[in-house]
C-alpha positions in Angstrom: -54.6 8.2 33.9 -52.2 4.9 35.5 -52.0 4.3 39.5 -48.9 3.4 40.9 -48.7 0.2 42.9 -49.1 1.4 46.5 -46.5 -1.4 48.9 -47.3 -3.2 51.9 -45.0 -0.9 53.4 -46.3 2.7 51.9 -49.9 1.2 52.6 -48.8 0.9 56.3 -47.5 3.8 56.6 -50.2 6.2 55.1 -52.5 3.9 57.6 -50.8 5.0 60.3 -50.8 8.8 59.1 -54.4 8.9 58.3 -55.0 7.6 62.1 -53.2 10.3 63.0 -50.3 9.1 64.6 -46.7 10.0 64.1 -45.3 6.9 62.2 -41.9 6.3 64.0 -39.9 3.2 64.9 -41.2 2.6 68.7 -37.5 2.7 69.6 -36.6 6.0 68.4 -39.7 7.7 70.5 -38.5 10.3 72.3 -39.3 10.4 75.9 -40.3 13.9 76.3 -43.8 13.9 74.9 -44.1 18.0 75.4 -41.5 19.0 72.4 -42.6 22.3 70.2 -43.4 21.7 66.9 -40.4 22.5 64.4 -40.2 26.1 63.9 -38.3 27.9 61.1 -36.7 31.1 60.2 -39.4 33.9 59.4 -37.4 34.6 56.0 -37.2 30.9 55.2 -40.2 28.5 53.5 -39.2 25.3 55.0 -39.0 22.0 52.8 -41.6 19.5 53.4 -44.1 22.6 54.6 -46.4 21.6 51.9 -49.5 22.8 54.2 -47.2 26.5 54.7 -48.3 27.0 58.3 -44.1 27.9 58.7 -43.6 24.5 60.6 -43.3 20.8 60.3 -46.0 18.5 61.2 -47.0 15.3 61.2 -49.9 16.9 58.6 -47.0 17.9 56.3 -46.1 13.8 56.1 -49.2 12.5 55.4 -49.7 14.7 52.7 -46.4 13.7 51.0 -47.0 10.4 51.1 -50.2 10.6 49.6 -49.0 12.2 46.9 -46.6 10.0 46.7 -48.7 7.0 46.1 -50.8 9.3 43.4 -53.7 9.7 46.5 -52.9 13.5 46.6 -52.1 16.1 43.6 -49.5 18.9 44.3 -49.4 22.0 42.3 -46.4 22.7 40.8 -44.7 24.6 43.4 -46.0 22.5 46.2 -44.3 19.3 45.1 -41.1 21.5 44.9 -41.6 22.5 48.6 -42.4 18.4 49.0 -39.2 16.8 47.2 -37.2 17.4 50.1 -34.3 14.9 49.1 -34.0 16.2 45.6 -34.7 13.3 43.8 -36.7 14.7 41.3 -40.0 13.2 42.7 -42.2 12.9 45.7 -41.8 10.2 47.4 -42.2 7.9 50.5 -38.5 9.0 51.5 -39.5 12.8 51.5 -42.5 12.2 54.5 -40.2 9.8 56.3 -37.5 12.7 56.6 -40.5 15.7 57.4 -41.9 13.3 59.8 -38.5 12.3 61.9 -37.9 15.8 61.4 -40.8 17.5 62.9 -40.4 15.3 66.1 -36.1 16.1 66.0 -35.4 12.5 65.4 -33.5 14.0 62.0 -31.4 17.2 62.0 -32.4 19.5 59.8 -30.8 19.2 56.5 -27.5 17.6 58.2 -27.9 13.8 58.1 -25.8 13.4 55.0 -22.7 15.1 54.2 -22.3 18.8 52.2 -23.0 22.0 53.1 -26.5 23.8 52.6 -24.2 26.4 50.7 -23.0 24.4 47.9 -26.8 22.9 47.3 -29.3 25.7 45.2 -30.7 27.7 48.1 -32.0 31.2 46.1 -35.1 29.7 44.5 -38.3 31.2 45.8 -42.1 29.9 47.0 -44.0 31.1 44.6 -47.0 31.0 46.8 -45.6 32.5 49.8 -42.7 34.4 48.4 -40.2 33.9 50.7 -36.4 32.2 49.8 -36.7 28.4 49.7 -34.7 26.2 52.6 -32.0 24.2 51.0 -33.0 21.4 49.6 -31.1 17.9 50.9 -28.0 17.0 48.8 -28.9 13.1 47.5 -27.0 10.7 50.0 -26.6 7.9 47.6 -24.9 7.1 44.2 -25.8 6.3 40.8 -25.1 3.6 38.1 -24.3 5.7 34.8 -28.1 4.2 33.7 -29.6 5.7 37.2 -29.8 2.9 39.3 -29.5 3.4 42.9 -26.2 2.1 44.4 -26.6 1.0 48.3 -24.3 -0.6 50.3 -25.4 -2.6 53.6 -22.7 -4.3 55.4 -20.2 -4.7 52.6 -22.8 -6.0 50.4 -24.1 -4.1 47.6 -27.2 -3.6 45.6 -28.5 -2.0 43.2 -31.9 -1.1 42.4 -32.3 -3.2 45.3 -31.1 -6.5 43.7 -27.3 -8.2 45.4 -24.6 -8.2 42.6 -21.5 -9.4 42.6 -19.1 -9.6 40.0 -15.4 -8.7 39.8 -16.5 -5.2 40.5 -18.6 -5.7 43.7 -18.0 -8.1 45.7 -18.9 -9.7 49.1 -17.4 -9.8 52.6 -15.4 -13.3 53.6 -18.1 -12.7 56.5 -21.1 -13.2 54.7 -22.2 -16.8 54.4 -25.6 -17.7 54.3 -24.8 -21.3 54.3 -26.8 -22.5 51.4 -29.3 -20.9 48.7 -31.6 -18.5 49.2 -35.4 -20.2 49.9 -36.6 -18.1 47.2 -33.8 -19.5 44.8 -34.3 -22.9 45.8 -38.3 -22.3 45.1 -37.8 -21.0 42.3 -35.3 -23.6 40.8 -37.4 -26.4 42.2 -40.7 -25.0 40.2 -38.4 -25.1 37.2 -36.8 -28.3 37.8 -40.9 -29.8 37.6 -41.3 -27.9 34.4 -38.5 -29.9 33.0 -39.9 -32.7 34.3 -42.9 -32.6 32.5 -41.2 -32.5 29.2 -38.8 -35.3 30.1 -36.4 -33.7 30.7 -34.1 -33.9 34.2 -32.0 -30.7 36.1 -30.3 -30.8 38.8 -27.7 -29.0 40.8 -24.5 -29.5 40.4 -23.0 -26.4 42.2 -24.7 -24.1 44.4 -23.7 -22.0 47.8 -19.9 -21.8 48.1 -18.3 -19.9 50.6 -15.1 -17.6 50.6 -13.2 -20.5 51.8 -13.8 -22.9 49.4 -13.8 -20.6 46.3 -10.5 -19.4 47.7 -9.4 -23.4 47.6 -10.9 -23.6 43.9 -9.3 -20.7 42.7 -5.8 -21.1 43.8 -6.2 -25.1 42.2 -7.3 -23.6 38.7 -4.3 -20.8 38.7 -2.1 -23.5 39.7 -3.4 -25.6 36.3 -4.2 -23.0 33.8 -2.8 -20.0 34.9 -4.2 -16.8 36.5 -5.2 -15.1 33.0 -7.1 -18.2 31.9 -8.3 -19.1 35.4 -9.8 -15.8 35.5 -12.0 -15.8 32.2 -14.2 -18.5 34.0 -13.3 -18.5 38.3 -13.5 -16.0 40.3 -11.3 -14.5 42.8 -12.5 -15.5 47.0 -14.9 -12.9 48.1 -15.8 -12.0 44.4 -18.0 -15.5 43.2 -22.0 -15.1 42.7 -22.1 -18.6 44.5 -21.0 -17.0 47.8 -24.1 -15.3 47.1 -26.4 -18.2 47.5 -28.4 -17.0 44.0 -26.2 -19.2 41.6 -26.4 -22.4 40.7 -24.7 -24.7 38.3 -26.7 -26.9 36.3 -26.0 -30.8 35.4 -23.0 -31.1 33.4 -20.2 -27.7 33.8 -19.0 -27.8 30.3 -20.4 -26.2 27.4 -21.8 -29.0 25.6 -24.7 -28.0 28.3 -25.6 -25.6 26.0 -26.6 -28.6 23.6 -28.1 -30.7 25.3 -32.1 -30.9 25.2 -32.0 -29.6 29.1 -29.3 -26.9 27.7 -31.9 -25.5 25.4 -34.7 -25.8 27.2 -33.2 -23.7 30.3 -32.0 -21.1 27.2 -35.4 -20.9 26.2 -37.3 -20.7 29.5 -35.4 -20.3 33.0 -36.6 -16.4 33.0 -40.1 -17.6 33.4 -38.5 -18.7 37.1 -36.7 -15.6 37.8 -33.4 -17.3 36.4 -31.0 -15.4 33.8 -28.3 -17.2 31.9 -25.5 -15.2 33.9 -22.9 -15.4 31.3 -24.3 -15.6 27.5 -22.1 -16.1 24.8 -20.6 -12.8 23.1 -21.0 -10.7 26.1 -17.7 -11.5 28.3 -16.8 -8.0 27.4 -19.4 -7.1 30.2 -19.6 -10.0 32.3 -15.9 -10.1 32.8 -16.3 -13.9 32.3 -16.3 -16.4 29.8 -19.9 -18.0 27.7 -21.3 -20.6 30.3 -24.3 -22.3 29.6 -24.7 -24.2 32.9 -24.6 -20.6 35.2 -27.8 -19.2 35.7 -28.8 -16.7 38.6 -31.8 -15.9 40.5 -33.4 -12.7 40.0 -36.9 -12.4 40.5 -39.2 -12.8 37.4 -39.8 -9.1 36.9 -35.9 -8.4 36.3 -35.4 -11.7 34.5 -37.8 -10.5 32.2 -37.0 -7.1 31.5 -33.3 -8.8 30.9 -34.4 -11.7 28.2 -36.4 -8.9 26.3 -34.3 -6.6 25.7 -31.0 -9.5 25.6 -29.1 -7.5 28.1 -27.1 -8.7 31.1 -26.8 -7.5 34.5 -24.0 -5.3 33.7 -25.4 -3.8 30.5 -28.8 -3.2 32.5 -27.7 -1.5 35.5 -24.9 0.4 33.6 -21.9 -0.9 35.4 -18.6 -2.9 35.2 -17.2 -6.3 36.1 -13.5 -5.1 36.7 -11.3 -6.2 39.7 -10.5 -2.6 41.3 -6.6 -3.3 40.6 -7.4 -3.9 37.0 -8.2 0.0 36.8 
């Protein structure tokens, strides 16, 4: 049987719980250490109570966390109890909810909107025969391909990947000031590999601030008209260059595709975690015309997946790239 890869965070949490300590942030620990365990109505079997003692304790969270990394096997009915957040899987998130609720750091099923009456509440525990407590509604949105969408400080992440296109923008205040270090490091590894083949790759354009993108977009609109400019230039706040993960290479013209460097980049950039962000024939998906010089750092796992399947970020995640006012 294949085992899940245990993340550093999950392993740390597991070690803490295995040591019988409550795994909660230090700043969140309650001053009152004498609070009784969280008790439930006698007629209701609590979600998360995998020990089935009618209270939520750290032991419940510990067992759920072990099950989330395949160190514990639950029966179907126990897995139903353990799936507190109603996402169809037993994960570390369920363990976190149970642990926080057990010490009253999380209100019972009320940290996300939606009245419990709208959730399935008529299920019965197959072991004790009691009615199951209502499940937590899922607080997240998902793409049409099932990837979780999260927004933090006005920045959109899909499956943990920062996404910037005509649908998902960045706030004007987001300003890393330069390319992110992991993007830089990957570029220099790629450039070194190209150099060993007698090729020269250099950054023609990397990070751009909101203000600089505004100036460039205005200039292009004045020169070519808004409709034409929007095929190759982003409005301020919608440019990948502001993210610090996008690079324009060498010559910013379509002729780059026919150079030795352009052909090498198209064939090998995925090996270093980059993708050709706006490939030929995909303007309907990306919102931008073919740009053989524009690469985006996404990490090697995702770049390999996209390359093997011939997909853009939009196609893979199942998202649009359309300005909100064009809908």
